[in-house]
C-alpha positions as CSV (number, residue, x, y, z in Angstrom):
1,M,-0.1,0.2,0.2
2,S,1.2,3.5,-1.0
3,D,-1.4,5.6,0.1
4,D,-0.3,9.1,1.1
5,G,-3.3,10.3,3.1
6,R,-1.2,11.0,6.1
7,F,1.0,13.3,4.5
8,I,-1.7,15.2,2.4
9,T,-3.2,15.8,5.9
10,E,-0.1,17.3,7.2
11,V,0.2,19.2,3.8
12,K,-3.2,20.6,4.2
13,M,-2.2,21.9,7.7
14,V,0.7,23.7,6.8
15,T,-0.9,25.6,3.8
16,D,-3.7,26.5,6.2
17,T,-1.0,27.8,8.5
18,L,0.6,29.9,5.8
19,E,-2.9,31.4,4.6
20,M,-3.4,32.5,8.6
21,E,0.2,34.1,8.3
22,G,-0.9,36.1,5.8
23,V,0.3,34.3,2.4
24,A,-2.6,35.1,-0.2
25,A,-4.1,31.8,-1.7
26,R,-6.2,32.0,-4.8
27,R,-8.3,29.2,-5.9
28,F,-9.3,28.3,-9.6
29,Q,-11.8,25.3,-9.9
30,I,-11.7,24.0,-13.4
31,P,-14.3,21.6,-14.0
32,L,-13.6,18.5,-15.7
33,G,-13.3,18.7,-19.4
34,C,-12.9,22.3,-19.7
35,E,-10.4,23.7,-22.0
36,D,-8.4,26.8,-21.4
37,E,-8.0,28.2,-24.9
38,D,-5.9,31.1,-23.5
39,S,-3.1,28.9,-22.4
40,P,0.2,29.6,-24.5
41,R,1.1,26.0,-25.1
42,G,4.2,25.1,-27.3
43,D,5.1,21.5,-28.8
44,D,5.6,18.4,-26.8
45,S,9.2,18.6,-27.0
46,R,11.1,19.8,-23.7
47,T,12.2,23.5,-23.6
48,I,15.6,24.5,-23.1
49,I,16.1,28.0,-21.8
50,G,19.7,29.8,-21.3
51,A,20.4,31.8,-18.0
52,A,20.9,34.7,-20.5
53,N,17.3,34.4,-21.8
54,T,15.8,33.9,-18.0
55,V,13.8,36.3,-16.2
56,L,12.6,34.3,-13.2
57,E,14.0,31.0,-12.0
58,L,11.7,29.3,-9.3
59,G,13.3,26.6,-7.0
60,H,16.9,27.5,-8.2
61,P,19.5,25.3,-6.2
62,S,20.7,28.4,-4.5
63,T,17.0,29.0,-3.1
64,T,14.5,26.7,-1.3
65,S,12.8,24.3,-3.6
66,I,10.1,21.2,-2.8
67,C,8.3,19.2,-5.3
68,L,5.6,16.6,-3.9
69,G,3.5,14.3,-6.0
70,M,1.2,12.5,-3.6
71,I,-1.8,9.7,-4.1
72,T,-4.5,8.7,-2.0
73,E,-7.8,6.8,-2.2
74,R,-9.6,9.0,0.4
75,E,-12.1,11.0,-1.2
76,D,-12.4,13.8,1.4
77,L,-8.6,14.6,1.1
78,V,-8.6,16.0,-2.4
79,A,-10.9,19.1,-2.8
80,G,-11.7,18.5,-6.7
81,D,-9.9,19.3,-10.2
82,G,-8.5,22.7,-9.5
83,V,-5.4,25.0,-9.1
84,V,-4.2,27.1,-6.0
85,V,-1.9,29.6,-6.4
86,M,-0.2,30.8,-3.0
87,G,2.0,33.6,-2.6
88,D,3.0,35.9,-5.7
89,E,2.0,35.4,-9.3
90,L,4.7,35.5,-11.9
91,Y,3.9,39.1,-12.5
92,E,4.4,40.3,-9.0
93,L,7.9,38.7,-8.4
94,P,10.8,40.9,-9.3
95,P,13.2,39.3,-11.9
96,G,15.4,36.8,-10.3
97,R,15.4,33.6,-8.2
98,H,12.8,32.8,-6.0
99,S,11.9,29.7,-3.5
100,F,9.2,27.8,-4.8
101,A,7.1,24.7,-4.0
102,L,4.7,22.2,-6.5
103,I,2.4,20.0,-4.7
104,V,0.0,17.8,-6.5
105,L,-2.7,15.7,-4.7
106,S,-4.4,13.3,-6.6
107,K,-7.3,10.9,-5.6
108,V,-6.9,7.3,-7.3
109,V,-8.8,4.0,-7.2
110,E,-5.9,1.9,-5.9
111,A,-2.5,3.5,-4.2
112,T,0.0,1.5,-5.8
113,E,3.5,2.4,-6.8
114,S,2.7,2.0,-10.4
115,S,0.2,5.4,-9.8
116,R,2.5,6.8,-7.8
117,R,5.1,6.5,-10.4
118,A,3.0,7.7,-13.1
119,L,2.1,10.6,-11.3
120,S,6.1,11.4,-10.8
121,R,6.6,11.4,-14.3
122,K,4.1,14.2,-14.7
123,L,5.5,16.9,-12.5
124,S,7.8,18.7,-15.0
125,V,5.4,18.8,-17.8
126,C,4.8,22.4,-17.5
127,D,7.9,23.0,-19.6
128,R,5.5,22.2,-22.5
129,L,4.6,25.7,-22.1
130,S,6.2,28.1,-24.7
131,G,9.2,29.8,-22.8
132,V,9.3,27.7,-19.7
133,M,11.7,25.0,-18.8
134,A,11.2,22.9,-15.9
135,R,13.3,20.1,-14.6
136,V,12.3,17.8,-11.4
137,A,14.4,15.6,-9.3
138,L,14.8,14.1,-5.8
139,G,12.0,15.9,-4.4
140,K,13.1,19.5,-6.0
141,I,11.6,21.5,-8.9
142,W,13.7,24.3,-11.1
143,I,11.8,26.3,-13.4
144,R,13.2,28.6,-15.9
145,I,10.9,31.4,-17.1
146,S,11.7,33.6,-20.2
147,Q,10.4,37.2,-21.1
148,E,8.5,35.3,-24.3
149,A,6.6,33.4,-21.5
150,L,5.7,36.6,-19.5
151,D,4.9,38.6,-22.6
152,R,2.3,35.6,-23.6
153,D,0.7,36.1,-19.8
154,V,2.2,32.6,-18.8
155,T,1.1,32.5,-14.9
156,L,1.6,30.1,-12.3
157,K,-2.5,29.5,-12.6
158,V,-1.5,28.8,-16.4
159,I,1.2,26.3,-15.4
160,G,-1.0,24.7,-12.8
161,Y,-3.6,24.2,-15.2
162,Q,-1.0,22.7,-17.9
163,L,0.1,20.0,-15.2
164,L,-3.8,19.3,-14.2
165,S,-4.6,18.8,-17.9
166,E,-1.7,16.4,-18.6
167,I,-2.7,14.4,-15.4
168,R,-6.5,14.4,-16.9
169,K,-5.3,12.3,-19.9
170,E,-4.7,9.4,-17.7
171,Q,-8.3,9.3,-16.0
172,E,-8.3,5.7,-15.5
173,T,-5.2,6.2,-12.9
174,F,-6.3,9.5,-11.6
175,G,-9.3,11.3,-10.5
176,K,-9.9,14.5,-8.6
177,T,-6.6,16.0,-8.8
178,E,-5.2,19.5,-7.0
179,V,-2.3,21.7,-8.1
180,I,-0.6,24.0,-5.4
181,L,2.1,26.3,-6.5
182,I,3.6,28.3,-3.7
183,A,6.0,31.5,-4.7
184,A,6.7,32.9,-1.4
185,E,9.3,33.4,1.3
186,K,12.2,31.0,2.4
187,N,10.6,30.5,5.6
188,H,7.4,29.7,4.2
189,I,8.4,27.1,1.9
190,E,10.4,25.6,4.3
191,K,7.4,24.7,6.7
192,L,7.1,21.7,4.1
193,R,10.4,20.5,4.8
194,P,9.3,17.8,7.5
195,V,6.8,16.4,5.3
196,T,9.1,16.0,2.8
197,E,11.6,14.4,4.4
198,K,9.3,11.8,6.0
199,L,7.9,11.1,2.6
200,A,11.5,10.7,1.3
201,R,12.1,8.2,4.3
202,E,9.3,6.3,3.4
203,T,9.8,6.3,-0.1
204,R,13.4,5.0,0.4
205,E,12.3,2.2,2.6
206,R,9.8,0.9,-0.1
207,Y,12.3,1.3,-2.7
208,K,14.7,-0.4,-0.8
209,T,12.5,-3.5,-0.2
210,E,11.3,-3.7,-3.6
211,I,15.0,-3.9,-4.8
212,K,15.8,-6.7,-2.1
213,E,12.6,-8.5,-3.2
214,R,13.2,-8.3,-7.0
215,G,16.6,-7.0,-7.7
216,E,15.3,-5.2,-10.7
217,C,13.2,-2.4,-11.7
218,E,9.9,-2.7,-13.6
219,N,8.8,0.6,-14.3
220,G,9.2,0.6,-17.9
221,L,11.4,3.8,-18.1
222,D,15.1,4.0,-19.7
223,C,17.1,4.8,-16.8
224,D,18.0,7.9,-18.4
225,D,14.5,9.4,-18.5
226,C,13.5,7.9,-15.1
227,P,13.0,10.7,-12.4
228,E,14.0,8.1,-9.6
229,N,17.2,6.9,-11.4
230,E,19.7,8.7,-8.7
231,I,17.9,7.3,-6.0
232,C,17.5,3.9,-7.6
233,Q,21.1,3.7,-8.3
234,I,22.1,4.7,-4.5
235,L,20.0,2.0,-3.2
236,K,20.9,-0.5,-5.9
237,D,24.7,0.2,-4.6
238,A,23.7,0.0,-1.1
239,V,22.2,-3.4,-1.7
240,A,25.5,-4.7,-3.3
241,V,27.5,-3.5,-0.5
242,S,24.9,-5.3,1.8
243,R,25.0,-8.7,-0.2
244,K,28.8,-8.6,-0.4
245,K,29.2,-8.2,3.4
246,K,27.0,-11.2,3.9
247,R,29.0,-13.3,1.7
248,Q,32.2,-12.1,3.7
249,T,30.7,-13.3,7.0
């Protein structure tokens, strides 16, 4: 079982606390099947944006960055299809680097490792928006936004909608989904850190168990394209060392 219900509850408590501390929250409920014709989409290829063409960087390695994708079978933990923008919108941010968090909560029929990984693979698809580059790895996200994107009215709401619409394409796996984007002060983003660390520990333990049981990966992805490649290699190395020690004793 891979249900993240207790972690989702903790995230909700953190976002409620942020609102009480004065962090603005804008909620956009998007009915299932609705198409946002104003979203400035690019093609399906991944975008590359150099530093010289970057106006805003969200979650740059020098700032605080958190990226969480969580699944649950509980109906009551996911409000419905929608986007929540907390803190500042892109047009309110000065040029430069800013702390950022992306959180995706999705209701699934069955909380399995397969559905968890399917959601993980969706977390960086916002870089299919023209003028936006996104990279996700090890619980962090780094987004570069160009002047072109800002001129075309790309906002966090649009980025959230792009992600939500991509997740909707797998309706047999994902039901109600809520996308939360937070561009706020570092101390606000850091309030999510304890949840991130607990979720990461639990994920590592599950992967460690899987590798011990199977000794191989079955997610169907090329290792170079897999968002879990780095942690997978670390765990494989750890298992190899453990087996070597057992043979020596």
